[in-house]
MARMAR-279905 format. One record per residue (C-alpha): residue number from 1; x, z negated, y. Coordinates in nm, 4 decimals, m for minus. Each point is the difference from the previous one (the first is absolute). Layout:
<pts>
+-----+----------+----------+----------+
|   i |        X |        Z |        Y |
+-----+----------+----------+----------+
| NUM |        X |        Z |        Y |
...
+-----+----------+----------+----------+
</pts>
This chain:
<pts>
+-----+----------+----------+----------+
|   i |        X |        Z |        Y |
+-----+----------+----------+----------+
|   1 |  19.9581 |  m2.9605 |  29.0578 |
|   2 |   0.0101 |   0.1917 |  m0.3281 |
|   3 |  m0.2321 |   0.2987 |  m0.0352 |
|   4 |  m0.0375 |   0.2412 |  m0.2862 |
|   5 |   0.2599 |   0.2346 |   0.1527 |
|   6 |   0.2609 |  m0.2711 |   0.0494 |
|   7 |  m0.0685 |  m0.1255 |  m0.3513 |
|   8 |   0.0378 |   0.3544 |  m0.1325 |
|   9 |   0.3275 |   0.0423 |   0.1896 |
|  10 |   0.1249 |  m0.3339 |  m0.1328 |
|  11 |  m0.0865 |   0.0989 |  m0.3560 |
|  12 |   0.1745 |   0.3347 |   0.0559 |
|  13 |   0.3139 |  m0.1744 |   0.1283 |
|  14 |  m0.0070 |  m0.2359 |  m0.3000 |
|  15 |  m0.0294 |   0.2942 |  m0.2394 |
|  16 |   0.2911 |   0.1792 |   0.1708 |
|  17 |   0.2120 |  m0.3167 |  m0.0133 |
|  18 |  m0.0837 |  m0.0545 |  m0.3674 |
|  19 |   0.0943 |   0.3589 |  m0.0822 |
|  20 |   0.3267 |  m0.0336 |   0.1926 |
|  21 |   0.0844 |  m0.3275 |  m0.1744 |
|  22 |  m0.0894 |   0.1455 |  m0.3402 |
|  23 |   0.2183 |   0.3040 |   0.0671 |
|  24 |   0.2870 |  m0.2235 |   0.1149 |
|  25 |  m0.0374 |  m0.2190 |  m0.3080 |
|  26 |  m0.0116 |   0.3049 |  m0.2265 |
|  27 |   0.3168 |   0.1366 |   0.1608 |
|  28 |   0.1740 |  m0.3340 |  m0.0502 |
|  29 |  m0.1052 |  m0.0117 |  m0.3650 |
|  30 |   0.1146 |   0.3586 |  m0.0584 |
|  31 |   0.3300 |  m0.0759 |   0.1751 |
|  32 |   0.0464 |  m0.3065 |  m0.2194 |
|  33 |  m0.0689 |   0.2005 |  m0.3147 |
|  34 |   0.2415 |   0.2707 |   0.1077 |
|  35 |   0.2682 |  m0.2564 |   0.0823 |
|  36 |  m0.0544 |  m0.1713 |  m0.3337 |
|  37 |   0.0060 |   0.3268 |  m0.1951 |
|  38 |   0.3109 |   0.1200 |   0.1830 |
|  39 |   0.1988 |  m0.3221 |  m0.0392 |
|  40 |   0.2649 |   0.0193 |  m0.2684 |
|  41 |   0.3343 |  m0.1321 |  m0.1169 |
|  42 |   0.2661 |   0.2220 |  m0.1495 |
|  43 |   0.2938 |  m0.0279 |  m0.2393 |
|  44 |   0.2350 |   0.2578 |  m0.1501 |
|  45 |  m0.2442 |   0.0996 |  m0.2749 |
|  46 |  m0.3298 |  m0.1539 |   0.1075 |
|  47 |  m0.2677 |  m0.0118 |   0.2661 |
|  48 |  m0.2053 |  m0.3183 |   0.0270 |
|  49 |  m0.3291 |   0.0723 |   0.1735 |
|  50 |  m0.3558 |  m0.1359 |   0.0013 |
|  51 |  m0.2168 |   0.0905 |  m0.2974 |
|  52 |  m0.2686 |   0.2628 |   0.0552 |
|  53 |  m0.3143 |   0.0618 |  m0.2046 |
|  54 |   0.1403 |   0.3459 |  m0.0736 |
|  55 |   0.2689 |  m0.1763 |  m0.2071 |
|  56 |  m0.2545 |  m0.1157 |  m0.2600 |
|  57 |   0.0968 |   0.2577 |  m0.2631 |
|  58 |   0.3701 |  m0.0907 |   0.0145 |
|  59 |  m0.0785 |  m0.3713 |   0.0127 |
|  60 |  m0.2146 |   0.0249 |  m0.3138 |
|  61 |   0.2601 |   0.2152 |  m0.1748 |
|  62 |   0.2436 |  m0.2934 |  m0.0038 |
|  63 |  m0.2232 |  m0.3070 |   0.0368 |
|  64 |  m0.2021 |   0.0815 |  m0.3149 |
|  65 |   0.3112 |  m0.0793 |  m0.2053 |
|  66 |  m0.0413 |  m0.3392 |  m0.1765 |
|  67 |   0.3729 |  m0.0598 |   0.0446 |
|  68 |  m0.0435 |  m0.0200 |   0.3795 |
|  69 |  m0.2887 |  m0.2119 |   0.1294 |
|  70 |  m0.0180 |  m0.2916 |  m0.2465 |
|  71 |   0.3718 |  m0.0708 |   0.0548 |
|  72 |  m0.0783 |  m0.0372 |   0.3715 |
|  73 |  m0.3219 |  m0.1989 |  m0.0417 |
|  74 |  m0.2644 |   0.2704 |   0.0427 |
|  75 |  m0.2049 |   0.2092 |  m0.2486 |
|  76 |   0.0597 |   0.3656 |  m0.0787 |
|  77 |  m0.1883 |   0.2484 |   0.2138 |
|  78 |  m0.2923 |   0.1460 |  m0.1910 |
|  79 |  m0.0625 |   0.3244 |   0.1897 |
|  80 |   0.0941 |   0.2008 |   0.3074 |
|  81 |  m0.3021 |  m0.1500 |   0.1750 |
|  82 |   0.1196 |  m0.3481 |  m0.0955 |
|  83 |   0.3390 |   0.0787 |   0.1575 |
|  84 |  m0.1742 |   0.1400 |   0.3076 |
|  85 |  m0.1969 |  m0.3222 |   0.0429 |
|  86 |   0.3140 |  m0.2114 |  m0.0451 |
|  87 |   0.1733 |   0.2066 |   0.2676 |
|  88 |  m0.2923 |  m0.0717 |   0.2330 |
|  89 |  m0.0301 |  m0.3718 |  m0.0736 |
|  90 |   0.3438 |  m0.1222 |  m0.1100 |
|  91 |   0.2721 |   0.2493 |   0.0829 |
|  92 |  m0.1309 |   0.0416 |   0.3553 |
|  93 |   0.1312 |  m0.3483 |   0.0858 |
|  94 |   0.2527 |  m0.0266 |   0.2858 |
|  95 |   0.3611 |   0.0790 |  m0.0933 |
|  96 |  m0.0982 |   0.1528 |  m0.3351 |
|  97 |   0.1695 |   0.3308 |  m0.0696 |
|  98 |  m0.0142 |   0.2836 |  m0.2478 |
|  99 |   0.3468 |   0.0652 |  m0.1420 |
| 100 |   0.0332 |   0.3762 |   0.0442 |
| 101 |   0.2805 |   0.1943 |  m0.1666 |
| 102 |   0.1462 |   0.2430 |   0.2544 |
| 103 |   0.0844 |   0.2514 |  m0.2707 |
| 104 |  m0.3664 |   0.0521 |  m0.0922 |
| 105 |  m0.1829 |  m0.1783 |   0.2881 |
| 106 |  m0.2125 |  m0.1725 |  m0.2645 |
| 107 |  m0.0866 |  m0.3713 |   0.0125 |
| 108 |   0.1619 |  m0.1526 |  m0.3094 |
| 109 |  m0.0479 |  m0.3699 |   0.0675 |
| 110 |  m0.0884 |  m0.2636 |   0.2550 |
| 111 |   0.1777 |  m0.2675 |   0.2002 |
| 112 |  m0.1334 |  m0.2546 |   0.2439 |
| 113 |   0.0982 |  m0.2826 |   0.2309 |
| 114 |  m0.2493 |  m0.2868 |   0.0108 |
| 115 |   0.0647 |  m0.2227 |   0.3008 |
| 116 |  m0.1014 |  m0.3657 |   0.0202 |
| 117 |  m0.3512 |  m0.0610 |  m0.1314 |
| 118 |  m0.0200 |   0.3513 |  m0.1453 |
| 119 |   0.2422 |  m0.1151 |  m0.2707 |
| 120 |  m0.1038 |  m0.1572 |  m0.3301 |
| 121 |   0.2760 |  m0.2538 |   0.0594 |
| 122 |  m0.0245 |  m0.2911 |   0.2427 |
| 123 |   0.2363 |   0.1328 |   0.2654 |
| 124 |   0.0380 |  m0.0359 |   0.3764 |
| 125 |  m0.1375 |   0.2522 |   0.2489 |
| 126 |   0.3536 |   0.1206 |   0.0766 |
| 127 |   0.0682 |   0.0725 |  m0.3681 |
| 128 |  m0.1090 |   0.2824 |  m0.2276 |
| 129 |  m0.0404 |   0.0892 |  m0.3674 |
| 130 |   0.0973 |   0.3392 |  m0.1405 |
| 131 |  m0.1909 |   0.1526 |  m0.2901 |
| 132 |   0.0481 |   0.3389 |  m0.1639 |
| 133 |  m0.0576 |   0.2290 |  m0.2962 |
| 134 |   0.1162 |   0.3469 |  m0.0964 |
| 135 |  m0.1086 |   0.2563 |  m0.2579 |
| 136 |   0.1705 |  m0.0284 |  m0.3390 |
| 137 |   0.1675 |   0.3462 |   0.0167 |
| 138 |   0.2017 |  m0.1320 |   0.2950 |
| 139 |   0.1237 |  m0.3241 |  m0.1517 |
| 140 |   0.3749 |  m0.0523 |  m0.0073 |
| 141 |   0.0793 |   0.2364 |   0.2893 |
| 142 |   0.0550 |  m0.2662 |   0.2663 |
| 143 |  m0.3001 |   0.1165 |   0.2035 |
| 144 |  m0.1741 |  m0.3370 |   0.0317 |
| 145 |   0.3207 |  m0.1820 |   0.1053 |
| 146 |   0.0416 |   0.2767 |   0.2597 |
| 147 |  m0.3563 |  m0.0500 |   0.1273 |
| 148 |   0.0312 |  m0.3795 |  m0.0109 |
| 149 |   0.3181 |  m0.0013 |   0.2064 |
| 150 |  m0.1686 |   0.2080 |   0.2696 |
| 151 |  m0.3033 |  m0.2305 |   0.0010 |
| 152 |   0.2355 |  m0.2973 |   0.0295 |
| 153 |   0.1572 |   0.1610 |   0.3066 |
| 154 |  m0.3479 |   0.0622 |   0.1407 |
| 155 |  m0.1000 |  m0.3613 |  m0.0654 |
| 156 |   0.3095 |  m0.1630 |   0.1441 |
| 157 |   0.0705 |   0.2382 |   0.2894 |
| 158 |  m0.3321 |   0.1531 |   0.1063 |
| 159 |  m0.2292 |  m0.2904 |  m0.0923 |
| 160 |   0.2554 |  m0.2707 |   0.0835 |
| 161 |  m0.0721 |  m0.1983 |  m0.3162 |
| 162 |   0.2236 |  m0.2926 |  m0.0932 |
| 163 |  m0.0361 |   0.0090 |  m0.3776 |
| 164 |  m0.1193 |   0.2454 |  m0.2657 |
| 165 |  m0.1397 |  m0.0827 |  m0.3424 |
| 166 |  m0.0459 |   0.1871 |  m0.3278 |
| 167 |  m0.1371 |  m0.0905 |  m0.3399 |
| 168 |  m0.0028 |   0.1395 |  m0.3520 |
| 169 |  m0.1802 |  m0.0986 |  m0.3162 |
| 170 |   0.1819 |  m0.1430 |  m0.2975 |
| 171 |   0.1402 |   0.2834 |  m0.2121 |
| 172 |   0.0007 |   0.2624 |   0.2769 |
| 173 |   0.3770 |   0.0391 |   0.0077 |
| 174 |  m0.0141 |   0.3293 |   0.1914 |
| 175 |  m0.1653 |  m0.1718 |   0.2951 |
| 176 |   0.2427 |  m0.2918 |  m0.0237 |
| 177 |   0.2961 |   0.2380 |   0.0212 |
| 178 |  m0.1491 |   0.1729 |   0.3061 |
| 179 |  m0.0283 |  m0.3310 |   0.1825 |
| 180 |   0.3450 |  m0.1228 |  m0.0967 |
| 181 |   0.1510 |   0.3365 |   0.0990 |
| 182 |  m0.1605 |  m0.0401 |   0.3434 |
| 183 |   0.1485 |  m0.3462 |   0.0507 |
| 184 |  m0.2961 |  m0.2242 |  m0.0850 |
| 185 |   0.0804 |  m0.3220 |  m0.1842 |
| 186 |  m0.2091 |  m0.2224 |  m0.2222 |
| 187 |  m0.1936 |  m0.2984 |   0.1354 |
| 188 |  m0.2716 |  m0.1036 |  m0.2465 |
| 189 |  m0.2445 |   0.1038 |  m0.2730 |
| 190 |  m0.3787 |  m0.0373 |   0.0249 |
| 191 |  m0.2564 |   0.0222 |  m0.2790 |
| 192 |  m0.3173 |   0.1601 |   0.1365 |
| 193 |  m0.3282 |   0.1465 |  m0.1135 |
| 194 |  m0.0273 |   0.3643 |   0.1085 |
| 195 |  m0.3747 |   0.0747 |   0.0020 |
| 196 |   0.0358 |   0.3771 |   0.0432 |
| 197 |   0.1527 |   0.0303 |  m0.3465 |
| 198 |  m0.1425 |  m0.3251 |  m0.1458 |
| 199 |   0.3407 |  m0.1353 |  m0.0968 |
| 200 |   0.2115 |  m0.3069 |   0.0671 |
| 201 |   0.3474 |   0.1148 |   0.1017 |
| 202 |   0.3274 |  m0.1563 |   0.1066 |
| 203 |   0.1177 |   0.1366 |   0.3342 |
| 204 |   0.3643 |  m0.0425 |   0.0998 |
| 205 |   0.0381 |  m0.0273 |   0.3779 |
| 206 |   0.3085 |   0.1182 |   0.1907 |
| 207 |   0.0876 |   0.0118 |   0.3693 |
| 208 |   0.2597 |   0.1072 |   0.2543 |
| 209 |   0.0492 |  m0.1161 |   0.3598 |
| 210 |   0.0718 |   0.2273 |   0.2945 |
| 211 |   0.3458 |  m0.1560 |   0.0335 |
| 212 |   0.0784 |   0.0741 |  m0.3652 |
| 213 |  m0.1235 |   0.3568 |   0.0386 |
| 214 |   0.2164 |   0.0524 |   0.3087 |
| 215 |   0.3023 |  m0.1419 |  m0.1839 |
| 216 |  m0.0626 |   0.2334 |  m0.2938 |
| 217 |  m0.0217 |   0.2974 |   0.2375 |
| 218 |   0.3327 |  m0.0946 |   0.1580 |
| 219 |   0.1661 |  m0.0296 |  m0.3404 |
| 220 |  m0.1393 |   0.3395 |  m0.1066 |
| 221 |   0.1335 |   0.1581 |   0.3200 |
| 222 |   0.3427 |  m0.1544 |  m0.0628 |
| 223 |   0.0125 |   0.1380 |  m0.3545 |
| 224 |  m0.0736 |   0.3482 |   0.1299 |
+-----+----------+----------+----------+
</pts>
């Protein structure tokens, strides 16, 4: 039979259990955050790592440029706080990385791998879409092809994807050259309304299979 002391003891045990569970959950969350913040990919000149809210100033520095966002389908950033909010809500997505220049350790662009339903394209769950941008001062230095090739390796090897996709808007020849340089080839063109910038744009869609990527890697190794 329950009496006030047994009830009190039961409540005490419940409180202790709740505290223990809360502490365990908090530790798991902290561990997850640490693992996410520590995860990175690396190339000769770049580090690809998760965006952090502390990156807002650098993000705004480059994303406020009207030559960047609209060519990729998103509006210019209006303030540091705007960039901070976008880091929290958009750039915090899985497999989205700040492109950090080793020479300065400053984020100078962004690159991401959108798998399956995360993609704007209708692709399978074992396929992914790569999207990217980089600050205008760093155009023409081969940095985005370098980052893209590492993300392709990550997608095909680490994520075991079967096909990767890319797209560029009509007239964005710089992006087209990046994709062709990385081995993507043309499939189709889609005319779409892009609500973020209130424009109707033609997107050219390219892809590469894992087998094609592996063949390209073998040919590159042979040439060396």
